[in-house]
C-alpha positions as MATLAB code, in Angstrom:
seq = 'XXXXXXXXXXXXXXXXXXXXXXXXXXXXXXXXXXXXXXXXXXXXXXXXXXXXXXXXXXXXXXXXXXXXXXXXXXXXXXXXXXXXXXXXXXXXXXXXXXXXXXXXXXXXXXXXXXXXXXXXXXXXXXXXXXXXXXXXXXXXXXXXXXXXXXXXXXXXXXXXXXXXXXXXXXXXXXXXXXXXXXXXXXXXXXXXXXXXXXXXXXXXXXXXXXXXXXXXXXXXXXXXXXXXXXXXXXXXX';
ca = [
     101.330  122.781  102.061;
      98.963  120.307  101.375;
      99.202  116.811  103.439;
      97.047  115.591   99.956;
      97.212  116.638   96.784;
      96.041  114.279   93.517;
      96.156  115.556   90.424;
      94.401  114.693   86.813;
      93.591  111.181   88.233;
      93.217  108.816   85.877;
      92.136  105.037   86.833;
      90.758  102.207   84.624;
      89.281   98.774   86.025;
      90.306   96.736   83.462;
      89.303   97.549   79.852;
      86.652  100.602   81.316;
      88.053  103.999   82.272;
      86.710  104.779   85.848;
      88.490  108.153   86.421;
      89.118  110.620   83.868;
      90.757  113.836   85.751;
      90.543  114.055   89.296;
      91.906  116.687   91.428;
      91.635  117.121   95.306;
      93.888  118.854   97.770;
      93.597  118.291  101.385;
      95.490  120.444  103.673;
      96.687  118.648  107.477;
      93.991  119.032  109.632;
      91.338  119.390  107.347;
      88.108  118.049  107.424;
      87.468  117.564  103.643;
      84.995  116.086  101.787;
      84.656  113.824   98.362;
      81.378  114.539   97.640;
      79.190  113.269   94.186;
      76.452  110.592   93.858;
      76.595  107.159   93.475;
      79.058  105.937   90.847;
      80.298  109.498   90.675;
      84.204  107.555   91.373;
      84.823  108.565   94.668;
      85.307  105.179   95.821;
      87.616  104.525   92.924;
      89.833  107.753   93.912;
      90.184  106.186   97.784;
      91.296  103.031   96.512;
      93.932  104.866   94.372;
      95.237  106.767   96.889;
      95.859  103.720   99.175;
      97.053  101.622   96.463;
      94.397   99.606   95.612;
      93.949  100.734   92.135;
      97.038  101.848   89.793;
      96.448  105.652   88.750;
      97.336  105.183   84.918;
      97.365  109.077   84.653;
      98.039  111.880   86.918;
     100.235  112.248   90.091;
      99.079  111.426   94.279;
     101.276  113.297   95.962;
     101.282  112.673   99.987;
     103.416  115.130  102.372;
     105.123  116.642   98.194;
     106.261  113.193   97.580;
     104.637  111.281   94.755;
     103.453  108.064   95.708;
     101.664  106.959   92.741;
     104.003  103.833   92.229;
     104.054  103.027   95.811;
     102.778   99.362   97.724;
      99.813   99.711   99.494;
     101.878   98.976  102.593;
     104.206  101.417  102.213;
     101.569  104.099  101.761;
     100.050  102.678  105.416;
     103.770  103.571  106.158;
     103.547  106.737  105.817;
     100.204  107.203  107.832;
      97.424  106.861  105.328;
      94.198  104.478  106.660;
      91.120  103.718  105.075;
      87.412  102.460  106.477;
      86.401  101.104  103.086;
      82.532  100.927  102.138;
      80.459   98.189  103.625;
      83.374   97.727  106.592;
      85.253   94.743  105.617;
      84.799   93.259  108.835;
      86.684   89.109  109.563;
      82.867   88.811  110.962;
      83.592   85.479  112.460;
      86.335   86.960  114.333;
      86.021   88.612  117.996;
      85.584   92.501  118.020;
      89.419   92.691  119.899;
      90.652   90.609  116.924;
      89.526   92.415  114.450;
      91.241   95.807  116.330;
      94.437   94.363  116.338;
      94.428   93.494  112.794;
      94.788   97.145  112.001;
      98.044   97.483  113.937;
      99.832   95.202  111.875;
     102.677   97.091  110.928;
     105.580   97.247  113.372;
     105.667  100.818  114.355;
     101.868  100.348  115.433;
     102.260   97.369  117.348;
     104.285   98.714  119.588;
     102.128  100.879  120.895;
      98.983   98.343  120.360;
      98.083   98.428  123.838;
      97.412  102.417  123.913;
      96.624  103.135  120.865;
      93.626   99.927  121.608;
      92.748  101.514  124.891;
      91.690  105.398  123.027;
      90.143  103.647  120.553;
      87.884  101.913  123.571;
      87.545  105.409  124.875;
      86.359  106.348  121.732;
      83.998  103.568  121.433;
      83.244  102.534  125.091;
      80.596   99.819  123.360;
      83.299   98.083  121.934;
      85.107   97.364  124.795;
      81.893   96.024  126.130;
      81.856   93.597  123.486;
      85.521   92.839  122.324;
      84.489   89.437  123.027;
      81.765   88.582  120.723;
      82.007   88.182  117.224;
      82.049   91.521  114.928;
      79.349   89.471  112.979;
      76.919   89.914  115.623;
      76.704   93.511  116.178;
      74.561   96.344  114.997;
      75.463   97.926  111.768;
      76.505  100.885  113.414;
      78.646   98.692  116.221;
      80.300   97.184  113.083;
      81.243  100.782  111.574;
      83.044  101.699  114.970;
      84.875   98.635  114.655;
      85.977   99.402  111.204;
      86.619  103.168  112.106;
      88.931  101.774  114.853;
      90.734   98.992  112.869;
      92.036  101.948  110.766;
      92.518  104.003  114.152;
      95.078  101.185  115.099;
      97.061  102.046  111.995;
      97.705  105.526  114.006;
      97.498  107.365  110.268;
      97.478  110.996  110.344;
      95.182  110.627  106.997;
      92.259  108.875  107.888;
      90.010  108.132  104.202;
      86.468  107.449  104.978;
      84.229  105.491  102.377;
      80.445  105.815  103.029;
      80.693  105.510  106.140;
      76.952  105.992  107.456;
      75.631  103.317  104.824;
      73.505  100.900  107.273;
      74.093  103.105  110.349;
      70.848  103.982  112.100;
      70.406  108.053  112.697;
      70.737  107.805  116.005;
      74.496  106.419  116.035;
      75.091  108.607  112.803;
      75.004  111.399  115.457;
      77.409  109.125  117.598;
      80.033  108.583  114.692;
      80.095  111.872  113.595;
      80.965  112.933  116.756;
      83.413  110.451  117.059;
      85.019  111.677  114.033;
      84.782  115.181  115.569;
      86.695  114.041  118.258;
      88.964  112.193  115.910;
      90.151  115.343  113.625;
      90.223  117.124  117.080;
      93.097  115.187  118.003;
      95.083  116.235  114.674;
      93.986  113.483  112.386;
      93.316  114.536  108.599;
      90.015  113.011  107.223;
      89.282  112.887  103.857;
      85.573  111.734  104.104;
      83.746  110.442  100.857;
      79.505  110.920  100.743;
      77.269  110.805   98.662;
      74.744  112.636  101.330;
      75.884  115.638  100.530;
      73.648  117.726  102.907;
      75.369  115.524  105.642;
      78.969  115.878  104.482;
      78.655  119.416  104.833;
      77.658  119.591  108.494;
      81.069  117.975  109.375;
      83.387  118.878  106.414;
      85.686  122.367  106.382;
      86.696  122.014  102.499;
      84.861  119.643   99.893;
      85.321  118.784   95.920;
      82.556  117.266   94.160;
      82.945  114.862   91.407;
      81.009  113.477   88.352;
      81.099  110.906   85.774;
      85.342  110.410   87.175;
      86.150  114.306   86.969;
      86.072  116.650   89.509;
      83.863  119.662   88.367;
      83.694  121.727   91.394;
      86.301  122.408   94.679;
      85.872  125.095   97.683;
      85.457  125.811  101.097;
      82.609  124.479  102.531;
      80.249  127.968  103.382;
      81.865  129.223   99.551;
      79.549  125.547   98.160;
      76.655  126.017  100.237;
      76.680  130.261   99.054;
      77.149  128.700   95.270;
      73.796  128.772   93.261;
      74.642  126.149   90.927;
      76.350  123.598   93.403;
      72.862  124.117   95.321;
      70.630  123.175   92.278;
      72.503  120.547   91.377;
      73.380  118.536   94.117;
      71.368  120.465   97.110;
      68.017  120.435   95.212;
      67.688  124.156   95.934;
      66.409  126.090   92.679;
];
């Protein structure tokens, strides 16, 4: 059974249609990808899943239940967490305060101390810099804070929107290793990434969007062996 299923999703930004027909399915425990070029509709899809953008067509199912009309808080309470593009930290607040912001719902707040300890174990540098303003950290360290903040909400499905933008190559490897560890703990991951080579190093299954529509979907090996996929998205002739 799929944990997340998006069916024929359409979304408007004001008078402009951003998504026409997005379909994807993510199994529980899977490392999945939503791939495509800049402006393809990837971020809008994640925003619709978490409830930032209303679905004007199609359905979003979580554990088989239609959540298309639920408010954001209800979706977070179900166990959906988002690491937004650009991190969106409270830069004047400390690292510790930013992390605590992720546990504002009642259930996660009851486990705040334990969850915070697990985030510090995953990203030890954040323990060292816990009292520093988040804005004083490097781009990679800020991304760790953004991921940690989402983990403080105890998600079962973690949505990551372009987590490697502005992150140094060495830190990219560290963050990728952390995401692998998170997945190994049973958290399902849906990674949005326009660097398809990098994404295929991590995901097990991926859907590809172009101009607001799903154009391909399949296991990593099947996509890598698809000549049309290689020519269009990997630069292979």
